[in-house]
Steps between C-alpha positions, in 0.01 A plus 500: 500500500841651574764282336850553633757406238869460579732520200829628373616856447708357214344383172679165492631343181208269419261667251208300643529697828396823329207337322376318809534798735306721258232229473478479880477878539238529227291229666526669842383829348219357284367279781453801729758378749767735636874446465713547810871498416832656592448830321797500260496619141778263394514144371212259538359722778451788260347273237236354730403847624472638146295207371262515797451873459448469122229242569320749727614346827597650832870482586634560850876520532677465833848651481758568772632855525854405389361385163306827471825686569652310205195587286412134434126542569234479232337843481174398330353273764152521648664533839857494628562414865844606624649298785803561720674175407464155345352345815218753506452451125465122538255538788285748305492277191386208716241716677352615169500161326216250467711265286875479433683410181874456448583561136858411402733740678825527691605476863254767614211307345625183665520667841153648470326182385687294762337716767158437343569125481592501868194701606267278295656180637466627857138600431583864581378601156187362335574588139618307197877504443567437131840445345471575130715214375546645152721268293590307817649804675398376845552124440789485747298673772212262433741206538640648823151532652431137404833396655403676824189279517696186405756566776229568761586871537167619361168341408240515227267670747763763576539570130128539427445834335834492315447451127715475191339626180645445154294770326243774548207262459619296798540821704143601412372157607681519834370852567145415398497253788579777750 
């Protein structure tokens, strides 16, 4: 299975991020799944790529040319796909993915997973959308999605396929049902 993971190019200031991202990457590699991610060597992105590779996994990075020009790409990947821009990058990461995980990240992660949430809710994408709610990171987004249902702007049916996982075991359980 190709698992697309969206996450930060910064390391963050919570030590549990580093531990959990390495655990996720190691599991992806050892379980013979492939990691699809943004291609960077920095921050949490670099850590998940390294841990997946060290566990013997395949890692496909999708990086826009302007990041390559700034030498932000990870040079040790199984495969690096260079795109013209961020729009092409996002489309390629969706095309390659069988499941989608948002690890804690910044505004780019939020934008990318919001597109997946929308596609899943509109039934344009039949793949699990998992928000890794490590230490409650996505609690406010979870509450917002519930508020959308409460206010009649969404429905439980529309939000089928959108999951919040507190740990790697919950992610594994969700993906085993795919």
